[in-house]
N, C-alpha and C positions, 0 to 999 in steps of 0.2 A: 757192822755197818749203820747197825741203829742209833748206836753209841757215836758213831762218827756224824751223823744227822743232825743228831741231838744237840752235838758238842758244834756244830755249824751255824743254827737256828739260835744259839746262844750269843754269838758274835755281834759286837755294835755293829759292825758292816755287811752283817747280815744281810738287811735288806734295802740296802742300796747295789748289793750282789744281785739279788733277788731280780729287782726293779729294772736292771741293764741286760739283764739278761732276757728277760719275758718283753723288755720292748727288741733288742735284737732278733729275739725269734720271733716276733711280730713282723719284722721288717723282712726274715730274709721269705718267711712264708709269703708275705704278699707280693712277692719277687720271685714266686714258684708258681707250680702248676697249681697249687694248694689255693690259689689266691683268691678262685671264685666260691670255693666253700668257704676259705674268710670271711671273705665278703656276703656270703649268704647266712652264715651263720651272726653275725652281727645285727643281719636285717630281720633276724627270728622274730616275728609279732610275740608282745605278750599282752595278755589282756586280762586285767580285772573287772568285775563288774559287781559290785553289791548295794543293790537298791537303783537311789537316784545316782551313786557313785560310779563314773567309768574313765577309767584310765586304759589308755590303750599304745604303747609304745614300745619299739624294737628293742632287741639287747642292746647294743649302744645306746642308748637312751633311760634305760634302765641304769646301768652301770655308771653312766654321766650324772644322771638326776637323784639316782635313790640311793648306789653304792656312797658315792660321794659325798653325799648328807650327812652319811655316819660317820666320814675322816672328819669332815667341819665340825661335828658334833665333836669328836676329839680335839680339835684347834681350838671351840668354845671352852672345852675344861682345862685345856694346858694354860689359856690365857688367864681365867678366872683363878688357876690356881698360882699362877705367876704373880699375879696382881696381889692379892693375898697374902701368900705366904714366901713366894720367892725373890725372883731378881727384880723385880716391877715394883714391890710393896712400899718401896717411898721414892718420894721425890729426887733425890740424890741419884737412888741405884735406879731408876727406870729412865731417866733423862739421856744416858750416853747412849743406849741401844733402841732408843725412840728415835733419837737425833740420828743415827746410822741409819736405820732403817727407812725411816723419809727420805732419806739422800740416797739410798740405795734405788727408792723408787723415782723420784724427780729425773734425778739426771739420765737413766735406763731411757726414759719416758722421750726426754727430750734429743733425746740420741736419735731416738725410733723418727720423732716430730722431723728430725732435720732431713731426715734422707726422705722422708713420705709427704712432705707437706705439699700442697696442691692436686693429692692424688685422693680424693673422696673415700673411695673403696679402699685402697693400703692402709687409709689412718683410722680405719674402726679397729684395726690392732693393735694401737697403740699403747695400750697395758699387757701387751705378751712379754715382753722384757722385765717388767716389774717385778713378775713374781723369782722366789727362790722356794728348790727343795729342799726343803725339811733334812725329809729322811736321808737323801744323797750328799746333800751340804754335811749332815753331821755323819755321814759314814766314812767319807773319805777323813774328816777330823779323826774321826776313832782310829785309822791306821796308822797313828802316831803312837796311839797308847798312853802309858806313863809320862810320855816326854810331855804329852800336850799340859800347859799351866789350868789348872779347874777354872781360873776367872777365865780364859780364853773359851772355854767349854760355855760356859757361863752367858759369856756375851754375846757368845753364836745363838746359843741355844734363845736366848731373848729376840735377840734380833729377829731371826726367822719366825718365831712366833708372832712379834709385832709385824711384820712382813707381812706373814698370811693373812692377818685380822686386815689388813689394809686391802689386802687383793678381795678380803668379802667384802669389803667397804664401795670397792669398786663395781666388784658384779651388783649388789644391791642397786647402786646408785645409776649404771651406767649400762647394765646389761640384761635392764626390765622393759615389758614389752605390753601393750593391748591387755594395760593393767585390769583388771577386776572389783571391783568396790564388794562388791558380796563378798568374793573370796577373801580380799583383804580386810576386811570387818572381823571376819570369824579368824584369821592370821590373830588379829589385834586381840581378839577375846580368848582365843589358844595360849597366847602369848602372856597377858595380864592371869589367866588362870595357872601357868606355872608360876607366876614371881608370888602370886598370890600364897599358892601352896610353899614356896620356901621362905616366904615371911610368917605363916602358922607352924613354920617347922616340922611339914611331912618327911621324913626319913625314904620311906618304901620307895624304891624306882619304879616299880611296876608305875603307878599314877603318874610319874613323870614321861617314862617313854609312853603309854598311850596317848596321855595327852600332846606329847612331841607329834606322834602319828598322825593327828587329826593336823596339827600344826603343818607340817610337811605337805601332804595333801593341801591344805589350802593356800598354802604358798605357793607350791606347783600349778595352782589353780588360778592365784592370783596373776602371773605374768611375772611376777619376780623370782628369780632362778631358787629353785628349792634345796639349794646347800645351804642359803641364810636360814634357815628353819633350822638346820644342826646345831649354828653355830648359837643362836637364841637359847633352845634347849639346853646347851651345854653352859649357857651362861645363869640358867635359871636352877641347877642341880647344885645342892649346896654341899658346899664341902666341908662344916660342922654341922652341927644338930644343939641346938642348947637345952642344957638341962638331962643331955640323954647320952648315957655311955654305951653309942653305938659307933658303928666304923663310919668311916666317911664317904657319903652316897656317891661323890665327886670323884674320889680316890678309887674306890671300889671299880665305879667304872671306866674309869680312864685307862685300869689297868687290866681290866676285862676287852676292853676294845682295841687296846695299841696291838698285841700280837693279830687280832683279825687286821688290821691296819695296813701294818709293813709286810706281811706274807700273805696277805688274798686282797683287799681290795685294792690298792694304790698297783698291784703287781696285775690285775683283770684289766684297771684302768688303763694301763702302761701299754697291755699286749692289747687292749683294744682299738684304741687311740696312736698305735707306732705303724702301724701296718702302711706305709708308703709306698705307693708303686715309681718304679725308679725308671721306667720304660720311657715315658716324656721328658725326663729330667738328663740336664746337661750343664758344665763344670760352671757355665757363662751366666746363669741365672744366677748362681751366689751373689754375681754382682749387682741385682737387680734391686732397687729401692727397700722393697718388704723384706727379702731375708738378708739385705747389709742391715739395717736397721735394727733388725731384732736379734743378730749374732754380736752386731758393736755394741749393741744398746746392754746385752749379758754381759761381754768380754770387758770391755772397758766401761761404759756407764756404770755398773753397780759397781766397780773399786775404785773408780773414778766420784763418784755419788757419796759411796761411805765413808772415805778416808776424806774427802774434801767438809763434808759437813763435821765428823767429829775434830779434826782440827780446828775450824771455825767455832765450833762450840769451846771446846777448849781454852782457845785467844781470848774469848768472850768469857769464862767461866761461866759456861753457862752448864757444863759437865765438866767432869773428872774422869781417866784414865782410870779403869778397874786397877786393883792392888795387884801386883806383878807383874805387869802387862807393860809394854813400851810402847810406840807408835807404827813400830816394825810388825810386829803381833798382828797390828789392828789390818795393816796394808795388806799382809800375806792373806790374812784369814778373809778380808774384803773380796779377794777374788774368787774363793770358792763360791762365793754367795753371787755367784753369775752362773750357776749350775737352777736353770730355772727349771729343765724338765719337766716332771709332774703335771706341776703348778700353770706354766707356759703353755702347756699344751692345753690342759683346762680349758684358760681363759683363751686360746684360740679356738675351740670350741663352738664358742659363746661370740666373739667377734667375727666371726664369720659363719651364719647358721646358714642351709639350706645347700640344694646339690649345687645352684648356679656358682658357689663361691670354693667349691672342693679343689680345685687348682691354686686355691690361695691358703686354701688351710694344710695342704699337702706340702707349699713352699715353706710357708711359715713350719713346719712340722722339723724338716729337713734344716732351717736355720737354728731352730731351738738343740736340737742333737749336734752341730757342729759350734754353737755356741756355748752348750753345756759342758761340753766334752774337753774343748780349748780351758773353758773354765776350769774344771778339775783336774788337767793334769798340769796346767801351768800353776795354779793353786796347789798342788801339792807340791812342786818343786820349789816355791816361793816358803811357802811353811815351814818345807822343811831345812829349807838353809837358814831360815829367821833362827828357828829351834836348835840347828847346831851351831850358830853363830853366837844365841843368849841362852845361856845354860837357865833352864826355866827354876824362877822362884816360888819360892813354898808361898802360897797364897791361902788367907780365908775367905772362900766365896759367899759366906754368909756376912761378911761386912759392907 
């Protein structure tokens, strides 16, 4: 039994399976007699006070502001590694996934705006369909095993990483409020200290994590969303230390965080944010502008945006197809990018804060579930058909 469990956690699809299982568990519990206990658990207050520092949040906010900052730290580490050593290290290699990611954010937003323009309250959720769930998307891709061209995996990973970075920028620019200049000043000083340590070749992670903790508190108190601190810390951790034969601090931290992110942080986030009560829900609600904009933004906006921008980039000689791929691979894989799930839910919690927006949050989450589910099924079938028709071409992803 233990061996089978260990083998399961080694599967590339395991994170996606656990994510969907925890989300469905929350959905079932929220619509059962256990619902009051579930809501009470998420509302449990957790108070930390150290001298003048006073942080009091309920369990749900500690998960969304605290644990998710660790997930965004992982994103920062991954983006930096890809920029220095990976698929984004040269302009020619980076341009194609960058263009794809931009299209995959712009068009879904336009689809959402088309349905919700004129409703200021619903328009707060404009960024919801712009996100892609990297764990879920790559989990579906992993179902194809060795059938999948290596260059397609690299392209999707780079696209998802850039998409997540775009989400961070959106969060920092558009979901910040009541800014505190004192806390922002401390955050700037902490950031400067981190990059100074990097420039001086500091290899010990302890120092980065301690200053990173100060940065997280400062950003939390500043009015900017606390997860931004995770990305800044990720960019500050050095990939290599010059003149020192030590392991890569970035790779060591990335490998250490990755299993916790995949099997604990994201499932906890999904469990805490997927419990949507369906007692007041009706099928007709899905055709209201808000859920329609989110569902179609994910299901249609993502693949149209990615495919269209990639096509225009190729025709304009701005970018070229990765070796071993043709455009049918890109079109099929772009459907999978409509799996917004955890990232879209996360943006929903920022777009509609407060108890007065609870109905909008629930409706948005239902739309995210439907759009992501349809994108995963249709994307899987489209990619299966594409791979069946076109024999995978051996490719060197490092070119």
